[in-house]
GUMI-908677 format. One record per residue (C-alpha): y, z, x; chain; residue number from 1. Coordinates in steps of 0.2 Angstrom, whole numbers, plus 5000, padded with zeros to 4 digits. Layout:
residues N
<y Y; z Z; x X; kette A; nr NUM>
...
end
This chain:
residues 383
<y 4936; z 5082; x 4930; kette A; nr 1>
<y 4953; z 5079; x 4923; kette A; nr 2>
<y 4962; z 5064; x 4931; kette A; nr 3>
<y 4978; z 5074; x 4934; kette A; nr 4>
<y 4988; z 5058; x 4938; kette A; nr 5>
<y 4980; z 5046; x 4926; kette A; nr 6>
<y 4996; z 5040; x 4918; kette A; nr 7>
<y 5004; z 5036; x 4935; kette A; nr 8>
<y 5004; z 5019; x 4943; kette A; nr 9>
<y 5007; z 5017; x 4961; kette A; nr 10>
<y 5010; z 5000; x 4970; kette A; nr 11>
<y 5005; z 5002; x 4988; kette A; nr 12>
<y 5010; z 4989; x 5001; kette A; nr 13>
<y 5002; z 4998; x 5015; kette A; nr 14>
<y 4991; z 4994; x 5030; kette A; nr 15>
<y 4980; z 5003; x 5042; kette A; nr 16>
<y 4981; z 5022; x 5038; kette A; nr 17>
<y 4997; z 5031; x 5034; kette A; nr 18>
<y 5002; z 5021; x 5018; kette A; nr 19>
<y 4984; z 5018; x 5012; kette A; nr 20>
<y 4980; z 5037; x 5015; kette A; nr 21>
<y 4994; z 5042; x 5004; kette A; nr 22>
<y 4989; z 5030; x 4991; kette A; nr 23>
<y 4971; z 5036; x 4992; kette A; nr 24>
<y 4976; z 5054; x 4989; kette A; nr 25>
<y 4985; z 5049; x 4973; kette A; nr 26>
<y 4971; z 5038; x 4968; kette A; nr 27>
<y 4959; z 5053; x 4970; kette A; nr 28>
<y 4970; z 5062; x 4958; kette A; nr 29>
<y 4968; z 5048; x 4945; kette A; nr 30>
<y 4983; z 5037; x 4948; kette A; nr 31>
<y 4981; z 5019; x 4946; kette A; nr 32>
<y 4984; z 5013; x 4963; kette A; nr 33>
<y 4986; z 4994; x 4965; kette A; nr 34>
<y 4985; z 4989; x 4983; kette A; nr 35>
<y 4995; z 4973; x 4987; kette A; nr 36>
<y 4988; z 4963; x 5002; kette A; nr 37>
<y 4991; z 4947; x 5011; kette A; nr 38>
<y 4980; z 4933; x 5005; kette A; nr 39>
<y 4965; z 4928; x 5015; kette A; nr 40>
<y 4966; z 4942; x 5028; kette A; nr 41>
<y 4972; z 4957; x 5018; kette A; nr 42>
<y 4975; z 4974; x 5026; kette A; nr 43>
<y 4972; z 4972; x 5045; kette A; nr 44>
<y 4960; z 4987; x 5044; kette A; nr 45>
<y 4948; z 4976; x 5034; kette A; nr 46>
<y 4943; z 4966; x 5049; kette A; nr 47>
<y 4943; z 4981; x 5062; kette A; nr 48>
<y 4924; z 4978; x 5064; kette A; nr 49>
<y 4922; z 4960; x 5058; kette A; nr 50>
<y 4922; z 4954; x 5040; kette A; nr 51>
<y 4934; z 4961; x 5027; kette A; nr 52>
<y 4926; z 4977; x 5023; kette A; nr 53>
<y 4925; z 4988; x 5039; kette A; nr 54>
<y 4921; z 5006; x 5038; kette A; nr 55>
<y 4939; z 5009; x 5044; kette A; nr 56>
<y 4946; z 5000; x 5028; kette A; nr 57>
<y 4933; z 5009; x 5017; kette A; nr 58>
<y 4939; z 5026; x 5022; kette A; nr 59>
<y 4956; z 5025; x 5015; kette A; nr 60>
<y 4955; z 5013; x 5001; kette A; nr 61>
<y 4943; z 5020; x 4988; kette A; nr 62>
<y 4948; z 5022; x 4969; kette A; nr 63>
<y 4960; z 5007; x 4971; kette A; nr 64>
<y 4963; z 4990; x 4964; kette A; nr 65>
<y 4967; z 4975; x 4975; kette A; nr 66>
<y 4978; z 4960; x 4972; kette A; nr 67>
<y 4983; z 4947; x 4985; kette A; nr 68>
<y 5001; z 4942; x 4985; kette A; nr 69>
<y 5012; z 4933; x 4998; kette A; nr 70>
<y 5029; z 4939; x 4994; kette A; nr 71>
<y 5037; z 4925; x 5004; kette A; nr 72>
<y 5031; z 4913; x 4991; kette A; nr 73>
<y 5042; z 4913; x 4975; kette A; nr 74>
<y 5028; z 4914; x 4962; kette A; nr 75>
<y 5019; z 4928; x 4971; kette A; nr 76>
<y 5036; z 4938; x 4974; kette A; nr 77>
<y 5039; z 4936; x 4955; kette A; nr 78>
<y 5022; z 4944; x 4951; kette A; nr 79>
<y 5025; z 4958; x 4964; kette A; nr 80>
<y 5042; z 4962; x 4956; kette A; nr 81>
<y 5034; z 4961; x 4938; kette A; nr 82>
<y 5021; z 4974; x 4945; kette A; nr 83>
<y 5035; z 4985; x 4952; kette A; nr 84>
<y 5043; z 4985; x 4935; kette A; nr 85>
<y 5028; z 4994; x 4928; kette A; nr 86>
<y 5026; z 5006; x 4943; kette A; nr 87>
<y 5031; z 5025; x 4945; kette A; nr 88>
<y 5028; z 5025; x 4964; kette A; nr 89>
<y 5030; z 5012; x 4978; kette A; nr 90>
<y 5023; z 5015; x 4995; kette A; nr 91>
<y 5026; z 5005; x 5011; kette A; nr 92>
<y 5023; z 5009; x 5030; kette A; nr 93>
<y 5032; z 4995; x 5039; kette A; nr 94>
<y 5045; z 4997; x 5053; kette A; nr 95>
<y 5063; z 4999; x 5047; kette A; nr 96>
<y 5070; z 4983; x 5040; kette A; nr 97>
<y 5053; z 4974; x 5037; kette A; nr 98>
<y 5052; z 4978; x 5019; kette A; nr 99>
<y 5069; z 4971; x 5015; kette A; nr 100>
<y 5063; z 4954; x 5023; kette A; nr 101>
<y 5048; z 4952; x 5011; kette A; nr 102>
<y 5057; z 4957; x 4995; kette A; nr 103>
<y 5051; z 4975; x 4995; kette A; nr 104>
<y 5067; z 4984; x 5000; kette A; nr 105>
<y 5073; z 5000; x 4990; kette A; nr 106>
<y 5089; z 4992; x 4984; kette A; nr 107>
<y 5080; z 4977; x 4977; kette A; nr 108>
<y 5066; z 4986; x 4969; kette A; nr 109>
<y 5077; z 4999; x 4961; kette A; nr 110>
<y 5086; z 4986; x 4952; kette A; nr 111>
<y 5070; z 4981; x 4944; kette A; nr 112>
<y 5065; z 4999; x 4941; kette A; nr 113>
<y 5079; z 5013; x 4942; kette A; nr 114>
<y 5067; z 5027; x 4941; kette A; nr 115>
<y 5055; z 5021; x 4955; kette A; nr 116>
<y 5049; z 5034; x 4968; kette A; nr 117>
<y 5051; z 5024; x 4984; kette A; nr 118>
<y 5041; z 5030; x 4999; kette A; nr 119>
<y 5044; z 5023; x 5016; kette A; nr 120>
<y 5033; z 5029; x 5030; kette A; nr 121>
<y 5039; z 5025; x 5048; kette A; nr 122>
<y 5034; z 5030; x 5065; kette A; nr 123>
<y 5050; z 5038; x 5072; kette A; nr 124>
<y 5061; z 5037; x 5056; kette A; nr 125>
<y 5074; z 5026; x 5049; kette A; nr 126>
<y 5088; z 5029; x 5062; kette A; nr 127>
<y 5090; z 5035; x 5080; kette A; nr 128>
<y 5086; z 5027; x 5097; kette A; nr 129>
<y 5067; z 5026; x 5094; kette A; nr 130>
<y 5068; z 5019; x 5076; kette A; nr 131>
<y 5061; z 5002; x 5081; kette A; nr 132>
<y 5047; z 5008; x 5093; kette A; nr 133>
<y 5030; z 5002; x 5088; kette A; nr 134>
<y 5020; z 5018; x 5083; kette A; nr 135>
<y 5001; z 5021; x 5081; kette A; nr 136>
<y 4992; z 5038; x 5080; kette A; nr 137>
<y 4991; z 5042; x 5098; kette A; nr 138>
<y 5010; z 5039; x 5101; kette A; nr 139>
<y 5014; z 5051; x 5087; kette A; nr 140>
<y 5002; z 5064; x 5093; kette A; nr 141>
<y 5010; z 5063; x 5110; kette A; nr 142>
<y 5028; z 5063; x 5104; kette A; nr 143>
<y 5026; z 5078; x 5093; kette A; nr 144>
<y 5018; z 5089; x 5107; kette A; nr 145>
<y 5001; z 5089; x 5098; kette A; nr 146>
<y 4991; z 5078; x 5110; kette A; nr 147>
<y 4992; z 5090; x 5124; kette A; nr 148>
<y 4984; z 5103; x 5113; kette A; nr 149>
<y 4968; z 5092; x 5111; kette A; nr 150>
<y 4968; z 5084; x 5129; kette A; nr 151>
<y 4955; z 5091; x 5141; kette A; nr 152>
<y 4964; z 5100; x 5155; kette A; nr 153>
<y 4954; z 5091; x 5168; kette A; nr 154>
<y 4950; z 5072; x 5167; kette A; nr 155>
<y 4962; z 5070; x 5153; kette A; nr 156>
<y 4959; z 5056; x 5140; kette A; nr 157>
<y 4963; z 5054; x 5122; kette A; nr 158>
<y 4949; z 5062; x 5111; kette A; nr 159>
<y 4947; z 5065; x 5092; kette A; nr 160>
<y 4951; z 5056; x 5076; kette A; nr 161>
<y 4967; z 5048; x 5070; kette A; nr 162>
<y 4975; z 5065; x 5065; kette A; nr 163>
<y 4993; z 5059; x 5065; kette A; nr 164>
<y 4989; z 5045; x 5053; kette A; nr 165>
<y 4979; z 5055; x 5041; kette A; nr 166>
<y 4992; z 5070; x 5042; kette A; nr 167>
<y 5006; z 5058; x 5038; kette A; nr 168>
<y 4998; z 5051; x 5023; kette A; nr 169>
<y 4994; z 5068; x 5017; kette A; nr 170>
<y 5012; z 5074; x 5018; kette A; nr 171>
<y 5018; z 5058; x 5010; kette A; nr 172>
<y 5007; z 5061; x 4995; kette A; nr 173>
<y 5013; z 5079; x 4994; kette A; nr 174>
<y 5031; z 5073; x 4994; kette A; nr 175>
<y 5027; z 5060; x 4981; kette A; nr 176>
<y 5019; z 5072; x 4969; kette A; nr 177>
<y 5034; z 5084; x 4971; kette A; nr 178>
<y 5046; z 5069; x 4967; kette A; nr 179>
<y 5035; z 5065; x 4952; kette A; nr 180>
<y 5036; z 5083; x 4946; kette A; nr 181>
<y 5055; z 5082; x 4947; kette A; nr 182>
<y 5056; z 5065; x 4939; kette A; nr 183>
<y 5046; z 5072; x 4924; kette A; nr 184>
<y 5061; z 5084; x 4921; kette A; nr 185>
<y 5076; z 5073; x 4925; kette A; nr 186>
<y 5069; z 5055; x 4924; kette A; nr 187>
<y 5077; z 5052; x 4941; kette A; nr 188>
<y 5068; z 5042; x 4954; kette A; nr 189>
<y 5070; z 5046; x 4973; kette A; nr 190>
<y 5068; z 5038; x 4990; kette A; nr 191>
<y 5056; z 5048; x 5001; kette A; nr 192>
<y 5057; z 5044; x 5019; kette A; nr 193>
<y 5043; z 5052; x 5031; kette A; nr 194>
<y 5040; z 5048; x 5049; kette A; nr 195>
<y 5024; z 5051; x 5059; kette A; nr 196>
<y 5035; z 5061; x 5072; kette A; nr 197>
<y 5041; z 5072; x 5058; kette A; nr 198>
<y 5025; z 5075; x 5050; kette A; nr 199>
<y 5016; z 5079; x 5066; kette A; nr 200>
<y 5030; z 5090; x 5072; kette A; nr 201>
<y 5028; z 5100; x 5056; kette A; nr 202>
<y 5009; z 5100; x 5058; kette A; nr 203>
<y 5011; z 5107; x 5075; kette A; nr 204>
<y 5022; z 5121; x 5069; kette A; nr 205>
<y 5012; z 5135; x 5077; kette A; nr 206>
<y 5015; z 5128; x 5094; kette A; nr 207>
<y 5033; z 5127; x 5091; kette A; nr 208>
<y 5034; z 5144; x 5084; kette A; nr 209>
<y 5027; z 5151; x 5099; kette A; nr 210>
<y 5039; z 5142; x 5110; kette A; nr 211>
<y 5054; z 5147; x 5099; kette A; nr 212>
<y 5048; z 5165; x 5097; kette A; nr 213>
<y 5041; z 5170; x 5114; kette A; nr 214>
<y 5044; z 5155; x 5126; kette A; nr 215>
<y 5026; z 5151; x 5127; kette A; nr 216>
<y 5020; z 5133; x 5130; kette A; nr 217>
<y 5003; z 5132; x 5121; kette A; nr 218>
<y 4989; z 5122; x 5129; kette A; nr 219>
<y 4972; z 5116; x 5124; kette A; nr 220>
<y 4964; z 5133; x 5128; kette A; nr 221>
<y 4978; z 5144; x 5120; kette A; nr 222>
<y 4972; z 5145; x 5103; kette A; nr 223>
<y 4953; z 5146; x 5107; kette A; nr 224>
<y 4956; z 5161; x 5119; kette A; nr 225>
<y 4967; z 5171; x 5107; kette A; nr 226>
<y 4956; z 5167; x 5092; kette A; nr 227>
<y 4940; z 5171; x 5102; kette A; nr 228>
<y 4932; z 5154; x 5098; kette A; nr 229>
<y 4917; z 5147; x 5107; kette A; nr 230>
<y 4905; z 5133; x 5107; kette A; nr 231>
<y 4888; z 5135; x 5115; kette A; nr 232>
<y 4874; z 5123; x 5118; kette A; nr 233>
<y 4856; z 5129; x 5112; kette A; nr 234>
<y 4839; z 5126; x 5119; kette A; nr 235>
<y 4837; z 5111; x 5108; kette A; nr 236>
<y 4853; z 5102; x 5114; kette A; nr 237>
<y 4862; z 5106; x 5098; kette A; nr 238>
<y 4878; z 5117; x 5097; kette A; nr 239>
<y 4883; z 5132; x 5088; kette A; nr 240>
<y 4902; z 5137; x 5085; kette A; nr 241>
<y 4908; z 5155; x 5084; kette A; nr 242>
<y 4925; z 5162; x 5079; kette A; nr 243>
<y 4927; z 5180; x 5080; kette A; nr 244>
<y 4946; z 5182; x 5078; kette A; nr 245>
<y 4952; z 5200; x 5079; kette A; nr 246>
<y 4941; z 5212; x 5069; kette A; nr 247>
<y 4930; z 5222; x 5081; kette A; nr 248>
<y 4915; z 5221; x 5070; kette A; nr 249>
<y 4913; z 5203; x 5074; kette A; nr 250>
<y 4912; z 5207; x 5093; kette A; nr 251>
<y 4900; z 5221; x 5090; kette A; nr 252>
<y 4889; z 5209; x 5080; kette A; nr 253>
<y 4889; z 5196; x 5094; kette A; nr 254>
<y 4884; z 5209; x 5106; kette A; nr 255>
<y 4869; z 5214; x 5095; kette A; nr 256>
<y 4865; z 5196; x 5091; kette A; nr 257>
<y 4862; z 5192; x 5110; kette A; nr 258>
<y 4854; z 5208; x 5114; kette A; nr 259>
<y 4866; z 5212; x 5128; kette A; nr 260>
<y 4873; z 5230; x 5124; kette A; nr 261>
<y 4880; z 5230; x 5142; kette A; nr 262>
<y 4894; z 5218; x 5136; kette A; nr 263>
<y 4901; z 5232; x 5125; kette A; nr 264>
<y 4905; z 5243; x 5141; kette A; nr 265>
<y 4909; z 5229; x 5153; kette A; nr 266>
<y 4928; z 5232; x 5157; kette A; nr 267>
<y 4931; z 5213; x 5156; kette A; nr 268>
<y 4925; z 5212; x 5138; kette A; nr 269>
<y 4926; z 5230; x 5130; kette A; nr 270>
<y 4943; z 5227; x 5122; kette A; nr 271>
<y 4950; z 5211; x 5113; kette A; nr 272>
<y 4964; z 5208; x 5125; kette A; nr 273>
<y 4952; z 5209; x 5140; kette A; nr 274>
<y 4941; z 5197; x 5132; kette A; nr 275>
<y 4956; z 5185; x 5129; kette A; nr 276>
<y 4960; z 5187; x 5148; kette A; nr 277>
<y 4942; z 5184; x 5153; kette A; nr 278>
<y 4936; z 5172; x 5141; kette A; nr 279>
<y 4930; z 5160; x 5155; kette A; nr 280>
<y 4920; z 5174; x 5162; kette A; nr 281>
<y 4912; z 5178; x 5145; kette A; nr 282>
<y 4908; z 5159; x 5143; kette A; nr 283>
<y 4899; z 5159; x 5159; kette A; nr 284>
<y 4889; z 5174; x 5154; kette A; nr 285>
<y 4884; z 5168; x 5137; kette A; nr 286>
<y 4881; z 5150; x 5141; kette A; nr 287>
<y 4864; z 5152; x 5149; kette A; nr 288>
<y 4859; z 5165; x 5135; kette A; nr 289>
<y 4862; z 5153; x 5121; kette A; nr 290>
<y 4851; z 5140; x 5130; kette A; nr 291>
<y 4836; z 5151; x 5128; kette A; nr 292>
<y 4834; z 5149; x 5109; kette A; nr 293>
<y 4836; z 5134; x 5097; kette A; nr 294>
<y 4852; z 5132; x 5086; kette A; nr 295>
<y 4842; z 5137; x 5070; kette A; nr 296>
<y 4836; z 5153; x 5079; kette A; nr 297>
<y 4854; z 5158; x 5085; kette A; nr 298>
<y 4861; z 5154; x 5068; kette A; nr 299>
<y 4849; z 5166; x 5060; kette A; nr 300>
<y 4853; z 5180; x 5072; kette A; nr 301>
<y 4872; z 5177; x 5071; kette A; nr 302>
<y 4870; z 5177; x 5052; kette A; nr 303>
<y 4860; z 5193; x 5052; kette A; nr 304>
<y 4874; z 5202; x 5062; kette A; nr 305>
<y 4888; z 5194; x 5051; kette A; nr 306>
<y 4896; z 5185; x 5066; kette A; nr 307>
<y 4907; z 5170; x 5059; kette A; nr 308>
<y 4898; z 5155; x 5065; kette A; nr 309>
<y 4892; z 5138; x 5060; kette A; nr 310>
<y 4880; z 5125; x 5068; kette A; nr 311>
<y 4892; z 5112; x 5076; kette A; nr 312>
<y 4886; z 5097; x 5066; kette A; nr 313>
<y 4888; z 5079; x 5069; kette A; nr 314>
<y 4893; z 5068; x 5054; kette A; nr 315>
<y 4875; z 5064; x 5051; kette A; nr 316>
<y 4870; z 5082; x 5048; kette A; nr 317>
<y 4885; z 5091; x 5041; kette A; nr 318>
<y 4883; z 5085; x 5023; kette A; nr 319>
<y 4864; z 5089; x 5023; kette A; nr 320>
<y 4869; z 5108; x 5025; kette A; nr 321>
<y 4863; z 5118; x 5010; kette A; nr 322>
<y 4881; z 5123; x 5006; kette A; nr 323>
<y 4888; z 5106; x 5007; kette A; nr 324>
<y 4874; z 5100; x 4996; kette A; nr 325>
<y 4877; z 5114; x 4983; kette A; nr 326>
<y 4896; z 5109; x 4983; kette A; nr 327>
<y 4891; z 5090; x 4980; kette A; nr 328>
<y 4903; z 5085; x 4994; kette A; nr 329>
<y 4894; z 5068; x 4996; kette A; nr 330>
<y 4897; z 5056; x 4982; kette A; nr 331>
<y 4892; z 5038; x 4980; kette A; nr 332>
<y 4896; z 5022; x 4970; kette A; nr 333>
<y 4889; z 5005; x 4968; kette A; nr 334>
<y 4900; z 4990; x 4972; kette A; nr 335>
<y 4895; z 4974; x 4963; kette A; nr 336>
<y 4896; z 4964; x 4979; kette A; nr 337>
<y 4896; z 4976; x 4993; kette A; nr 338>
<y 4882; z 4987; x 4987; kette A; nr 339>
<y 4881; z 5006; x 4989; kette A; nr 340>
<y 4897; z 5015; x 4995; kette A; nr 341>
<y 4895; z 5033; x 5001; kette A; nr 342>
<y 4910; z 5045; x 5004; kette A; nr 343>
<y 4916; z 5062; x 5003; kette A; nr 344>
<y 4924; z 5068; x 4987; kette A; nr 345>
<y 4941; z 5075; x 4985; kette A; nr 346>
<y 4941; z 5094; x 4990; kette A; nr 347>
<y 4949; z 5101; x 4974; kette A; nr 348>
<y 4941; z 5106; x 4958; kette A; nr 349>
<y 4952; z 5108; x 4942; kette A; nr 350>
<y 4946; z 5120; x 4929; kette A; nr 351>
<y 4930; z 5123; x 4939; kette A; nr 352>
<y 4925; z 5105; x 4940; kette A; nr 353>
<y 4924; z 5095; x 4955; kette A; nr 354>
<y 4928; z 5076; x 4953; kette A; nr 355>
<y 4911; z 5067; x 4957; kette A; nr 356>
<y 4917; z 5050; x 4951; kette A; nr 357>
<y 4922; z 5037; x 4964; kette A; nr 358>
<y 4926; z 5019; x 4964; kette A; nr 359>
<y 4921; z 5009; x 4979; kette A; nr 360>
<y 4935; z 5001; x 4989; kette A; nr 361>
<y 4940; z 4984; x 4983; kette A; nr 362>
<y 4936; z 4967; x 4990; kette A; nr 363>
<y 4951; z 4957; x 4994; kette A; nr 364>
<y 4960; z 4952; x 4978; kette A; nr 365>
<y 4945; z 4959; x 4968; kette A; nr 366>
<y 4957; z 4964; x 4953; kette A; nr 367>
<y 4970; z 4950; x 4956; kette A; nr 368>
<y 4965; z 4940; x 4940; kette A; nr 369>
<y 4964; z 4956; x 4929; kette A; nr 370>
<y 4981; z 4963; x 4935; kette A; nr 371>
<y 4990; z 4946; x 4933; kette A; nr 372>
<y 4983; z 4946; x 4915; kette A; nr 373>
<y 4989; z 4963; x 4912; kette A; nr 374>
<y 5007; z 4958; x 4917; kette A; nr 375>
<y 5006; z 4943; x 4907; kette A; nr 376>
<y 5001; z 4952; x 4891; kette A; nr 377>
<y 5015; z 4965; x 4894; kette A; nr 378>
<y 5028; z 4951; x 4896; kette A; nr 379>
<y 5021; z 4943; x 4880; kette A; nr 380>
<y 5022; z 4960; x 4871; kette A; nr 381>
<y 5040; z 4962; x 4876; kette A; nr 382>
<y 5045; z 4945; x 4869; kette A; nr 383>
end
């Protein structure tokens, strides 16, 4: 695949997820992403499960190079600034004011590189009463109104992956690409500020639109009932998911698949609005029915009747599905020290070709000597 951003250099001074996720998206598109880390410990995500190569770190740091620098030391700060002079993009995700204390503030870096795109990711923004609050994924989900849409109505507890972190990194990468496009026309760099609160509020747009438009406060069951979405356990303990949306043919297909023609005339279910109102009743009716066959048997019947569905896979199953295998979603690379690295490739294909090439996440300072040598050669060439 063409590496669309192959001529772009990104310097990432990011930790945990938001900054590294933004850098990963750019690296997946071919950018030379250089991850600057603290000596000895590196990104704190490295040690989340012991060692310095945790699965948490691996998730967001493929296709990058690593250099260890302590910017509080003059020699390392000099190397960092030399690196900035060669960069198109800089990414950091510190609390407001921290970057300035370690020689990575916008004003200081822009003196070195006036055309730099400076991306600062924060929890609650760079101003306002909450700007200095510590923020992690769950905090941003809660503050944006999104957590309530995922929390079980009874016995509430936080569930699901780090959506706010990942979404914020995605939005940051999108903003950076837009700034790069504009810079290609004008030569002007920009500062991009993005907070987790703003990113998640935008991601939660449907919920806010319902509130603004019709005064509806959506809950965790609002979308599944309107979209007519279901999950049922089958006789083998595996699950199947169904999403019928609004076309009547999908309801008819489900009635045929379960061999229950009486559902079509039941006043609780005969029309879509009634099915929405009585979704709990329909779940009670169908739950024991789906426990009479295996998941594979139900999927065959649902497919035959053209009902939108899928096995509700666990992560150890999903990429074994014939369609996932056909699309070559799983890719792998060999790290010279850490061994085989398996991951999910980027989701886009340019000119009909998916990008199947991946570079394993770097060990701490793996590329430090090479990057220092590149900078030295550049300085020699300039003299």
